[in-house]
C-alpha positions as CSV (number, residue, x, y, z in Angstrom):
1,X,0.1,0.0,0.0
2,X,3.2,2.4,1.4
3,X,4.5,1.8,-2.6
4,X,1.5,2.6,-4.3
5,X,1.0,6.0,-2.6
6,X,4.5,7.0,-3.0
7,X,3.9,5.8,-7.1
8,X,0.9,8.3,-7.0
9,X,2.9,10.8,-5.4
10,X,5.8,10.4,-7.7
11,X,3.7,10.3,-10.5
12,X,1.7,13.6,-9.3
13,X,5.0,15.6,-9.0
14,X,6.6,14.1,-12.4
15,X,4.7,16.3,-14.4
16,X,2.7,19.1,-13.1
17,X,1.5,20.5,-16.7
18,X,-0.1,16.9,-17.3
19,X,-1.5,16.9,-13.5
20,X,-2.7,20.8,-13.7
21,X,-4.9,19.2,-17.4
22,X,-6.2,16.6,-16.1
23,X,-7.7,18.4,-12.9
24,X,-9.1,20.3,-15.6
25,X,-11.0,18.7,-17.4
26,X,-12.2,16.1,-14.7
27,X,-13.4,19.0,-12.8
28,X,-15.1,20.8,-16.2
29,X,-17.1,17.8,-16.5
30,X,-18.6,16.8,-13.1
31,X,-19.0,20.9,-13.1
32,X,-20.9,20.9,-16.3
33,X,-22.8,17.7,-16.2
34,X,-23.9,19.1,-12.5
35,X,-24.9,22.6,-14.5
36,X,-27.6,20.3,-17.0
37,X,-29.1,18.8,-14.3
38,X,-30.0,21.6,-12.6
39,X,-30.6,23.4,-16.4
40,X,-33.4,20.5,-16.8
41,X,-34.5,21.1,-13.2
42,X,-35.1,24.9,-13.8
43,X,-37.3,23.7,-17.3
44,X,-39.4,21.5,-15.1
45,X,-40.1,24.2,-12.8
46,X,-40.8,26.5,-14.7
47,X,-43.4,23.8,-16.6
48,X,-45.1,23.1,-13.5
49,X,-45.0,27.0,-12.5
50,X,-46.7,27.6,-16.1
51,X,-49.5,24.6,-15.4
52,X,-49.9,25.8,-11.9
53,X,-51.0,29.1,-13.1
54,X,-53.1,27.2,-15.9
55,X,-55.1,25.5,-13.2
56,X,-55.3,28.6,-11.0
57,X,-56.9,30.8,-13.8
58,X,-58.8,27.6,-14.9
59,X,-60.4,26.6,-11.8
60,X,-61.2,30.3,-11.1
61,X,-63.0,30.3,-14.7
62,X,-65.1,27.6,-14.1
63,X,-65.9,28.7,-10.4
64,X,-67.0,31.7,-12.4
65,X,-69.2,29.9,-15.0
66,X,-70.4,27.3,-12.1
67,X,-71.9,30.5,-10.7
68,X,-73.6,31.3,-14.2
69,X,-74.8,28.1,-14.6
70,X,-76.2,28.6,-10.8
71,X,-77.5,31.7,-11.1
72,X,-79.3,31.2,-14.9
73,X,-80.8,28.0,-14.0
74,X,-82.4,29.6,-10.7
75,X,-83.8,32.2,-13.1
76,X,-85.4,29.7,-15.2
77,X,-86.8,27.7,-12.8
78,X,-88.5,30.9,-11.3
79,X,-89.7,31.7,-15.0
80,X,-91.3,28.5,-15.5
81,X,-92.6,27.8,-12.0
82,X,-93.7,32.0,-11.7
83,X,-96.7,33.5,-13.9
84,X,-95.0,36.6,-14.1
85,X,-91.7,37.3,-12.6
86,X,-90.9,41.2,-14.1
87,X,-92.9,43.0,-11.1
88,X,-90.6,41.4,-8.7
89,X,-87.2,40.9,-11.2
90,X,-85.4,43.4,-9.0
91,X,-85.8,41.2,-5.8
92,X,-85.4,37.9,-7.4
93,X,-82.4,39.3,-9.2
94,X,-80.5,40.2,-5.7
95,X,-81.2,37.3,-4.1
96,X,-79.4,35.2,-7.2
97,X,-76.1,37.8,-7.6
98,X,-76.0,37.6,-3.8
99,X,-75.6,34.0,-4.3
100,X,-73.4,34.4,-6.9
101,X,-71.2,36.7,-6.4
102,X,-69.0,35.9,-9.5
103,X,-71.8,37.5,-11.3
104,X,-72.4,41.0,-12.5
105,X,-75.6,40.7,-14.5
106,X,-78.8,38.6,-14.8
107,X,-81.6,39.1,-17.6
108,X,-84.6,37.3,-18.2
109,X,-85.3,37.7,-21.8
110,X,-89.0,36.6,-23.8
111,X,-88.1,34.9,-26.4
112,X,-85.1,36.6,-27.6
113,X,-86.1,40.0,-26.1
114,X,-84.4,41.2,-23.3
115,X,-87.6,42.3,-20.9
116,X,-86.0,42.3,-18.0
117,X,-82.4,43.2,-16.1
118,X,-80.5,43.3,-12.8
119,X,-79.3,45.6,-11.8
120,X,-80.7,48.0,-14.0
121,X,-78.8,51.1,-13.6
122,X,-76.3,51.4,-16.6
123,X,-78.0,48.6,-18.7
124,X,-81.2,50.5,-19.5
125,X,-80.0,50.4,-23.2
126,X,-80.2,46.5,-23.5
127,X,-84.0,46.6,-22.5
128,X,-86.0,45.5,-25.9
129,X,-83.1,44.4,-27.5
130,X,-83.8,41.0,-29.7
131,X,-80.5,38.6,-29.4
132,X,-81.7,36.4,-32.3
133,X,-81.6,39.4,-34.2
134,X,-77.8,40.0,-33.8
135,X,-75.7,39.3,-36.8
136,X,-72.8,38.9,-34.7
137,X,-73.0,37.6,-31.6
138,X,-76.7,35.2,-32.8
139,X,-74.6,32.3,-33.4
140,X,-73.8,32.0,-29.2
141,X,-77.6,31.6,-29.0
142,X,-78.2,29.1,-31.4
143,X,-76.2,27.1,-29.9
144,X,-77.5,27.4,-26.5
145,X,-81.1,26.6,-28.1
146,X,-79.1,23.9,-30.1
147,X,-77.6,22.5,-26.7
148,X,-80.9,23.0,-24.5
149,X,-78.5,24.2,-22.0
150,X,-76.6,26.7,-20.3
151,X,-73.9,27.7,-22.9
152,X,-71.5,31.0,-23.3
153,X,-70.2,33.3,-25.7
154,X,-67.8,35.5,-25.7
155,X,-66.0,37.5,-24.2
156,X,-68.2,40.0,-26.2
157,X,-68.6,43.7,-26.7
158,X,-71.3,44.8,-24.8
159,X,-74.4,46.9,-26.2
160,X,-74.4,49.0,-22.8
161,X,-70.6,49.2,-23.0
162,X,-67.7,47.3,-21.8
163,X,-67.1,43.6,-22.4
164,X,-68.1,40.6,-20.5
165,X,-68.9,36.7,-21.2
166,X,-72.4,35.9,-21.5
167,X,-74.5,32.9,-20.8
168,X,-77.9,32.0,-21.5
169,X,-80.3,29.2,-20.6
170,X,-82.8,28.5,-23.0
171,X,-86.4,28.1,-21.4
172,X,-89.0,25.7,-23.5
173,X,-92.7,25.4,-22.8
174,X,-94.4,22.4,-24.8
175,X,-91.4,22.0,-27.0
176,X,-91.3,26.0,-28.1
177,X,-88.9,28.4,-26.9
178,X,-90.0,30.4,-24.4
179,X,-87.0,32.7,-23.3
180,X,-84.0,32.8,-21.9
181,X,-82.6,33.1,-18.6
182,X,-79.0,35.1,-19.1
183,X,-76.1,36.1,-17.0
184,X,-72.6,38.1,-17.4
185,X,-69.1,37.6,-16.2
186,X,-66.8,40.2,-16.2
187,X,-63.8,38.6,-17.5
188,X,-61.7,41.0,-15.8
189,X,-62.2,39.3,-12.5
190,X,-61.0,36.8,-13.5
191,X,-57.8,37.1,-15.5
192,X,-56.6,39.9,-13.2
193,X,-53.4,41.5,-15.1
194,X,-51.3,41.9,-12.0
195,X,-51.3,38.1,-11.1
196,X,-49.8,37.6,-14.4
197,X,-47.0,40.1,-13.8
198,X,-43.7,39.5,-11.7
199,X,-42.6,42.8,-10.7
200,X,-43.3,45.4,-13.0
201,X,-42.8,42.9,-16.3
202,X,-45.5,40.4,-17.6
203,X,-44.3,37.3,-16.8
204,X,-47.5,34.5,-18.6
205,X,-49.7,35.0,-21.8
206,X,-53.2,34.1,-21.3
207,X,-54.9,33.7,-24.4
208,X,-58.9,32.7,-24.2
209,X,-59.6,31.6,-28.1
210,X,-61.9,28.9,-29.9
211,X,-62.6,28.1,-33.4
212,X,-65.4,30.6,-35.1
213,X,-67.4,27.3,-36.3
214,X,-68.5,29.7,-40.1
215,X,-65.3,30.9,-41.5
216,X,-62.8,28.2,-39.5
217,X,-60.9,31.3,-37.7
218,X,-59.3,30.7,-34.4
219,X,-60.5,34.3,-32.3
220,X,-58.5,35.1,-29.7
221,X,-61.0,37.3,-26.8
222,X,-58.2,38.6,-24.2
223,X,-56.3,41.3,-25.6
224,X,-52.3,40.2,-25.6
225,X,-49.3,42.5,-26.1
226,X,-48.3,42.6,-29.3
227,X,-44.7,43.3,-28.0
228,X,-44.5,40.2,-26.8
229,X,-43.3,37.3,-28.5
230,X,-43.6,34.6,-26.2
231,X,-41.0,31.3,-26.3
232,X,-41.6,29.7,-23.1
233,X,-43.8,26.5,-22.1
234,X,-47.4,26.9,-23.3
235,X,-50.4,24.7,-21.8
236,X,-53.7,25.1,-22.6
237,X,-56.9,23.4,-21.4
238,X,-60.5,23.0,-23.0
239,X,-63.5,24.5,-21.6
240,X,-66.6,22.8,-22.6
241,X,-68.8,25.0,-21.4
242,X,-68.2,27.8,-24.0
243,X,-65.6,25.6,-26.9
244,X,-63.0,27.8,-25.6
245,X,-59.4,26.9,-25.6
246,X,-57.5,28.4,-22.4
247,X,-53.4,28.4,-22.8
248,X,-51.3,30.2,-20.7
249,X,-47.7,30.6,-22.3
250,X,-44.3,31.7,-20.3
251,X,-43.1,34.6,-22.0
252,X,-39.5,34.1,-21.7
253,X,-37.3,31.1,-20.2
254,X,-34.9,32.0,-18.0
255,X,-33.8,28.4,-17.2
256,X,-30.1,28.7,-19.4
257,X,-30.0,32.7,-18.0
258,X,-30.5,31.9,-14.3
259,X,-27.7,29.2,-14.5
260,X,-25.1,31.1,-17.0
261,X,-23.6,32.9,-13.8
262,X,-22.9,29.3,-12.2
263,X,-21.4,28.0,-15.4
264,X,-19.4,31.0,-15.4
265,X,-18.0,30.5,-11.9
266,X,-17.8,26.4,-12.5
267,X,-15.2,26.9,-15.7
268,X,-13.6,29.7,-13.3
269,X,-13.5,27.2,-10.3
270,X,-11.9,24.1,-13.4
271,X,-9.8,26.3,-14.3
272,X,-8.6,26.9,-10.7
273,X,-8.7,23.5,-9.9
274,X,-6.0,22.6,-12.8
275,X,-4.1,25.6,-11.6
276,X,-3.9,24.2,-8.0
277,X,-3.4,20.8,-9.1
278,X,-0.5,22.4,-11.3
279,X,0.8,25.0,-8.3
280,X,0.9,22.3,-5.7
281,X,2.7,19.5,-8.1
282,X,5.4,21.9,-9.1
283,X,7.5,21.1,-5.9
284,X,7.0,20.9,-2.4
285,X,8.9,23.8,-1.6
286,X,6.3,26.3,-3.4
287,X,4.0,24.5,-0.8
288,X,5.7,25.4,1.9
289,X,6.3,28.9,0.8
290,X,2.3,29.3,0.4
291,X,2.2,28.7,3.8
292,X,4.3,31.1,5.1
293,X,2.4,33.5,2.9
294,X,-0.6,33.2,4.5
295,X,0.8,33.0,7.8
296,X,2.1,36.6,7.1
297,X,-1.8,37.1,5.8
298,X,-3.4,35.9,9.1
299,X,-1.0,38.4,11.0
300,X,-2.0,41.3,8.6
301,X,-5.5,40.0,9.4
302,X,-5.3,40.4,13.0
303,X,-3.1,43.6,12.6
304,X,-6.5,45.2,10.5
305,X,-8.8,43.9,13.4
306,X,-6.9,45.7,16.4
307,X,-6.9,49.1,13.8
308,X,-10.8,48.4,12.6
309,X,-11.2,48.6,16.7
310,X,-9.8,51.8,17.1
311,X,-11.6,53.0,14.2
312,X,-14.9,52.2,15.5
313,X,-17.6,53.9,17.9
314,X,-18.0,50.8,19.2
315,X,-16.2,49.2,22.1
316,X,-15.4,45.3,20.8
317,X,-15.4,42.5,23.5
318,X,-14.3,38.8,23.7
319,X,-15.7,37.3,26.9
320,X,-14.0,33.6,27.4
321,X,-16.9,32.6,29.6
322,X,-15.3,29.0,31.0
323,X,-12.1,31.2,32.2
324,X,-14.2,34.6,32.8
325,X,-12.0,36.6,31.2
326,X,-13.1,39.5,29.1
327,X,-10.9,41.0,26.4
328,X,-11.8,44.5,25.4
329,X,-10.7,47.2,22.9
330,X,-8.8,50.4,23.8
331,X,-12.2,52.5,23.4
332,X,-13.8,51.2,26.6
333,X,-10.6,52.5,28.4
334,X,-10.5,56.1,26.4
335,X,-14.2,56.4,26.2
336,X,-14.9,55.5,30.1
337,X,-11.6,56.6,31.6
338,X,-10.5,52.9,33.2
339,X,-6.8,52.4,33.1
340,X,-5.8,48.9,32.3
341,X,-5.5,47.0,35.7
342,X,-5.9,43.6,36.0
343,X,-9.5,43.3,37.3
344,X,-10.9,44.8,34.5
345,X,-11.0,42.1,32.8
346,X,-13.2,40.0,34.8
347,X,-17.3,39.9,34.9
348,X,-17.4,40.9,38.3
349,X,-15.7,45.0,37.3
350,X,-18.2,45.4,34.9
351,X,-20.6,44.3,37.5
352,X,-19.7,47.2,39.7
353,X,-19.9,49.7,37.1
354,X,-24.0,48.7,35.8
355,X,-26.2,51.4,37.7
356,X,-27.8,49.8,40.5
357,X,-31.6,50.2,39.3
358,X,-30.1,48.4,35.9
359,X,-28.3,45.3,37.5
360,X,-30.7,43.0,38.5
361,X,-32.2,43.2,35.1
362,X,-29.4,42.6,33.1
363,X,-27.4,40.1,35.1
364,X,-30.8,38.2,35.1
365,X,-31.4,38.3,31.4
366,X,-28.0,37.8,31.1
367,X,-28.5,34.4,32.8
368,X,-31.6,33.3,31.1
369,X,-30.1,33.8,27.8
370,X,-26.8,31.8,28.7
371,X,-29.1,29.0,29.9
372,X,-31.1,29.1,26.8
373,X,-30.6,28.2,23.4
374,X,-30.3,31.7,22.0
375,X,-27.3,32.9,19.6
376,X,-27.7,36.9,20.3
377,X,-28.2,38.9,23.4
378,X,-29.2,42.5,23.8
379,X,-29.5,45.1,26.0
380,X,-29.7,48.8,27.3
381,X,-28.7,49.7,30.3
382,X,-26.6,53.0,32.4
383,X,-23.2,51.8,33.2
384,X,-21.0,54.4,35.5
385,X,-17.6,55.9,33.7
386,X,-14.4,56.6,36.1
387,X,-15.8,60.2,37.0
388,X,-18.8,58.8,38.3
389,X,-21.0,60.2,35.6
390,X,-23.8,57.6,33.9
391,X,-23.9,56.9,30.4
392,X,-26.4,55.0,28.1
393,X,-25.0,52.0,26.3
394,X,-27.0,49.2,24.1
395,X,-24.7,46.0,25.0
396,X,-24.8,43.1,22.3
397,X,-23.0,39.6,21.5
398,X,-22.7,36.7,19.6
399,X,-23.4,33.6,21.7
400,X,-20.9,30.5,20.8
401,X,-22.0,26.9,22.5
402,X,-20.4,23.7,22.5
403,X,-22.0,20.5,21.0
404,X,-24.2,20.3,24.0
405,X,-25.3,23.7,23.8
406,X,-23.3,25.1,27.0
407,X,-22.2,28.8,25.9
408,X,-18.7,28.9,26.2
409,X,-17.9,32.1,24.5
410,X,-19.5,35.5,23.5
411,X,-18.1,38.3,21.4
412,X,-20.1,41.7,20.8
413,X,-20.3,45.4,20.8
414,X,-20.7,48.2,23.1
415,X,-22.4,51.8,21.8
416,X,-22.8,54.7,23.7
417,X,-26.2,55.8,23.0
418,X,-26.6,58.7,25.3
419,X,-27.4,61.3,23.1
420,X,-30.4,59.0,21.3
421,X,-31.6,58.5,25.1
422,X,-31.3,62.2,25.6
423,X,-33.4,63.0,22.3
424,X,-36.1,59.8,23.2
425,X,-36.7,61.8,27.0
426,X,-36.6,65.1,25.3
427,X,-39.6,63.8,22.9
428,X,-40.9,62.2,25.5
429,X,-41.2,65.7,27.6
430,X,-42.9,67.0,24.4
431,X,-45.4,64.6,23.7
432,X,-46.3,64.8,27.4
433,X,-46.5,68.8,27.2
434,X,-48.6,69.1,23.7
435,X,-51.4,66.3,25.3
436,X,-51.5,68.7,28.8
437,X,-51.9,71.8,26.4
438,X,-54.4,70.0,24.4
439,X,-56.3,69.1,27.6
440,X,-56.3,72.6,28.5
441,X,-57.4,74.0,25.1
442,X,-60.6,71.6,24.9
443,X,-61.1,72.6,28.5
444,X,-60.9,76.3,27.1
445,X,-63.3,75.8,24.5
446,X,-65.6,74.3,26.7
447,X,-66.0,77.1,29.2
448,X,-65.6,80.0,26.7
449,X,-68.2,78.3,24.2
450,X,-70.6,78.1,28.0
451,X,-69.7,81.4,28.7
452,X,-70.5,82.9,25.2
453,X,-73.6,80.7,25.0
454,X,-75.5,82.3,27.9
455,X,-75.3,86.1,27.1
456,X,-76.9,84.7,23.7
457,X,-79.3,82.9,25.1
458,X,-80.3,86.0,27.8
459,X,-80.3,88.0,24.0
460,X,-82.8,85.6,22.2
461,X,-85.0,85.0,25.6
462,X,-85.5,89.0,26.1
463,X,-85.8,89.7,22.6
464,X,-88.6,87.0,22.5
465,X,-90.4,88.6,25.6
466,X,-89.9,92.4,24.2
467,X,-91.9,91.3,21.2
468,X,-94.4,89.2,23.2
469,X,-95.2,92.1,25.4
470,X,-94.7,95.0,22.9
471,X,-96.1,93.6,19.9
472,X,-99.2,96.0,19.6
473,X,-97.1,99.1,20.2
474,X,-94.4,98.0,17.9
475,X,-94.1,98.9,14.3
476,X,-92.9,96.2,11.3
477,X,-89.4,98.0,11.2
478,X,-88.9,97.4,15.0
479,X,-90.6,93.8,14.8
480,X,-87.9,93.1,11.8
481,X,-85.1,94.3,13.9
482,X,-85.9,91.8,16.5
483,X,-86.3,89.1,14.2
484,X,-82.8,89.8,13.0
485,X,-81.1,89.7,16.6
486,X,-83.1,86.8,17.1
487,X,-81.6,84.6,14.0
488,X,-78.6,86.3,14.5
489,X,-78.4,84.8,18.2
490,X,-79.3,81.4,17.0
491,X,-76.6,81.4,14.4
492,X,-73.6,82.7,16.4
493,X,-75.2,79.9,19.2
494,X,-75.0,77.3,16.0
495,X,-71.5,78.6,15.3
496,X,-70.3,78.4,18.8
497,X,-71.4,75.1,19.1
498,X,-69.7,74.1,15.3
499,X,-66.5,75.6,16.8
500,X,-66.8,73.2,20.1
501,X,-66.9,70.0,18.4
502,X,-64.3,70.8,15.7
503,X,-62.0,71.3,19.1
504,X,-63.2,68.3,20.3
505,X,-62.5,66.2,17.0
506,X,-59.3,64.0,18.4
507,X,-57.5,60.9,17.8
508,X,-56.4,58.3,19.8
509,X,-54.4,55.1,17.8
510,X,-55.8,52.9,21.3
511,X,-59.1,54.1,20.4
512,X,-58.4,52.4,16.8
513,X,-61.1,50.2,15.8
514,X,-62.5,47.9,12.5
515,X,-65.4,49.4,11.3
516,X,-67.9,48.0,9.2
517,X,-68.4,50.8,6.5
518,X,-71.6,49.5,5.1
519,X,-73.1,49.1,8.5
520,X,-71.7,52.6,9.6
521,X,-73.6,54.1,6.4
522,X,-76.6,52.8,6.9
523,X,-76.6,54.7,10.5
524,X,-76.0,58.0,9.0
525,X,-78.9,57.1,6.3
526,X,-80.9,57.0,9.0
527,X,-80.1,59.6,10.9
528,X,-80.4,61.8,7.4
529,X,-84.0,59.6,6.6
530,X,-85.7,62.9,6.5
531,X,-83.8,65.2,4.1
532,X,-83.5,61.7,1.8
533,X,-86.8,61.7,1.9
534,X,-87.5,65.0,1.5
535,X,-85.0,65.4,-1.3
536,X,-86.3,62.4,-2.9
537,X,-82.3,61.3,-3.0
538,X,-81.1,58.7,-4.4
539,X,-78.0,56.9,-2.7
540,X,-75.6,54.2,-4.4
541,X,-73.5,52.3,-2.5
542,X,-70.6,50.9,-4.0
543,X,-67.8,48.7,-3.0
544,X,-67.0,50.0,0.7
545,X,-63.9,48.4,2.5
546,X,-63.9,48.1,6.0
547,X,-61.7,51.0,7.5
548,X,-59.3,50.8,10.6
549,X,-59.9,54.2,12.5
550,X,-61.9,55.7,15.2
551,X,-65.9,55.4,14.7
552,X,-67.6,58.2,15.9
553,X,-65.3,60.6,14.0
554,X,-65.7,58.4,10.8
555,X,-69.3,59.0,11.4
556,X,-69.4,62.5,11.1
557,X,-67.2,62.9,8.2
558,X,-69.8,60.6,6.3
559,X,-72.7,62.2,7.8
560,X,-71.1,65.9,6.5
561,X,-70.0,65.0,3.2
562,X,-73.4,63.2,2.3
563,X,-75.7,66.4,4.2
564,X,-73.8,68.7,2.0
565,X,-74.6,66.6,-1.4
566,X,-78.9,66.9,-0.2
567,X,-78.0,70.5,0.7
568,X,-76.6,71.7,-2.4
569,X,-78.4,69.7,-4.8
570,X,-80.0,70.8,-8.0
571,X,-83.9,71.0,-7.7
572,X,-84.2,71.0,-11.3
573,X,-83.6,67.2,-11.5
574,X,-83.4,64.1,-9.3
575,X,-80.6,63.8,-6.5
576,X,-78.3,61.2,-6.9
577,X,-75.3,60.4,-4.6
578,X,-72.9,58.1,-5.1
579,X,-70.8,56.4,-2.5
580,X,-67.6,54.3,-3.5
581,X,-64.3,52.9,-2.1
582,X,-61.1,51.4,-3.1
583,X,-58.4,49.4,-1.8
584,X,-54.9,50.8,-2.1
585,X,-51.4,49.4,-0.7
586,X,-51.3,51.7,2.0
587,X,-54.3,53.6,2.1
588,X,-57.7,53.6,1.5
589,X,-59.8,55.9,-0.7
590,X,-63.4,56.8,-0.9
591,X,-65.8,59.0,-2.8
592,X,-68.8,60.4,-1.9
593,X,-70.3,62.2,-6.0
594,X,-73.5,64.1,-6.6
595,X,-75.0,66.1,-9.4
596,X,-75.9,69.0,-7.4
597,X,-75.4,72.6,-8.2
598,X,-71.4,72.2,-8.4
599,X,-68.4,74.4,-7.1
600,X,-66.2,76.3,-8.9
601,X,-62.5,75.6,-9.3
602,X,-61.3,78.7,-7.6
603,X,-63.2,77.7,-4.8
604,X,-62.4,73.8,-3.9
605,X,-59.4,74.3,-1.9
606,X,-61.2,77.4,-0.4
607,X,-63.9,75.3,0.8
608,X,-62.2,73.1,3.4
609,X,-61.2,76.3,5.8
610,X,-62.8,77.2,8.9
611,X,-66.3,79.3,8.7
612,X,-65.7,79.3,4.6
613,X,-68.9,79.7,3.3
614,X,-69.7,80.1,-0.8
615,X,-73.3,80.9,-0.8
616,X,-75.4,83.3,1.5
617,X,-77.2,81.6,4.9
618,X,-80.5,82.7,3.6
619,X,-80.3,80.4,0.7
620,X,-78.1,77.4,2.0
621,X,-77.9,77.8,5.9
622,X,-75.0,76.6,8.0
623,X,-71.9,78.1,10.0
624,X,-69.4,77.3,7.3
625,X,-67.7,74.2,9.8
626,X,-68.6,71.2,8.0
627,X,-65.8,70.6,5.9
628,X,-63.1,72.1,7.8
629,X,-64.0,69.4,10.2
630,X,-64.1,66.8,7.6
631,X,-60.4,68.2,6.7
632,X,-59.7,67.4,10.4
633,X,-60.7,64.2,11.4
634,X,-59.4,62.9,7.9
635,X,-56.1,64.4,8.4
636,X,-55.6,63.0,12.3
637,X,-56.5,59.4,10.2
638,X,-53.3,60.4,8.2
639,X,-55.0,61.4,5.2
640,X,-55.9,64.4,2.6
641,X,-59.4,64.9,1.5
642,X,-59.8,66.9,-1.8
643,X,-62.8,68.0,-3.8
644,X,-63.1,67.6,-7.5
645,X,-66.4,69.6,-9.1
646,X,-68.1,71.3,-12.5
647,X,-70.6,73.9,-12.2
648,X,-74.3,72.7,-13.2
649,X,-72.6,68.7,-13.4
650,X,-72.4,68.0,-9.6
651,X,-69.2,67.5,-7.1
652,X,-66.9,64.7,-5.9
653,X,-65.3,64.6,-2.4
654,X,-62.8,62.3,-2.2
655,X,-60.6,61.8,1.0
656,X,-57.9,58.9,2.0
657,X,-57.5,57.1,5.1
658,X,-54.1,55.4,5.7
659,X,-54.4,51.7,6.5
660,X,-53.6,50.7,10.1
661,X,-52.7,47.1,11.4
């Protein structure tokens, strides 16, 4: 065995160049095989990702189609078992759409004519439209009749605007076509563009297509970016309910590019291994020289560490737990003023300089950490300098443990955080002072409003008594002056009340709760029910996400904005108020839109000021505090409010609220 080892060693060093080339080609072959295997694996992962995306879209598509089948057949059941469903179509339609959330619209057709739609708003143009006479989309209607079952067409360009998938269920009576139950599905809810992206780039190309029966041409229904020519793996599936083919294709395969860097590194590694083998085989003396160079490099590294500890603002320390000895960098002595005495290198010395109020918490926390399994320890506390003054430090360390988990060594750094602590204390004191000032301001506002309202009540009361007692003796001008005085007192009282409410509007993070926006709006509408009834207003509530905020101010916000929409209505047309909401990444956005008298563009910022009015009080009563209160509430909830308007067309009041939690 020894002879064989000596022979191999001799052959290895006999021809260093041959040895180097052999090691290079062997390493290159192994690494290229590994790279090829990884490439095949990445291709497999891409195929699985495409198939997964196809299955995800297919499941979502089938869920929407199943909702459509359920909705159309439910409506068909009502149509075939009820004598006349049109009078109660809104009720039936709402129940069906509530049970099938992926359906946007439901229709009932007498023969081929659309006679009822839910929801009707925005879809009025399709009433009395005969789908059997439609030369473009009539083929889908005839296919549904042929199948005597639900058949889906599209996506189609809809008569009322937009694009939708339409499912029709033919209804027969005594073998004759009676009509259809039809539903509409919004394809944008199924094929969400953002889910097909990875970052800002489109990762997949999705196609929904079918072969047109007449010309025999393939029609694609989902618009695609013509500038993108997909070249990756393609997977497709047949959707029988509409004779569609759903396909998903990876736009660009990155399997090779992802491995290119690794291949380059492996080639470099193979070259390096060949050079190492060649270098090692040259002569044993070179190895000894290399060891000497490495030893010198280690010494330089140690020297650099010593210099680095002098350059940093942190005290570097190394604690040998078994021997209870601590090495500290020179900055410890420079910053704290201690000399390099023998007992400074023990933990007992460090305990003597920890503040008496912190010592118990620090030692207990450190012992629990060392006895546990944690790898890191960190604590903020105070230590005493050599001059007797205390300073705040942040002490943190990394724990090394043996195989049994026992802590044997700890390496860390100590940072002086006195300046930061001072700023934190000053900030806390400033916040407390501000809170106290706010409380005093609220108390002052309450007392001031109370003191101001008392004389106003006296003015109003005595003017009423004056009018009552001397009414026969006073002329019409005197009665008019008395009415002016009483009305002025009432308006000033209302203004004081509004200013008091404005000063009371506050924001406390501890009072934040989840608010059901729709339920909150129902409460607001109940409060405004008389005004809504008197103005014959129509309110349309869209999607309203829940809000994390303080309920009472949020209720006042909606109450003021809806109240303004009613107050400033255009009396020449029916008042329509729309309330909607959107969810963004960091905030919620709401919109209250009306078709009222509108606001001139130059006053869109002016209206949010305190006591700002655009109209005479005789025509539109109020104090000018409503929108100022709205702005304060929105600002306290981390958002902003603004208005968009056009004279004679209407106004939009939009506001954003920060997403908490």
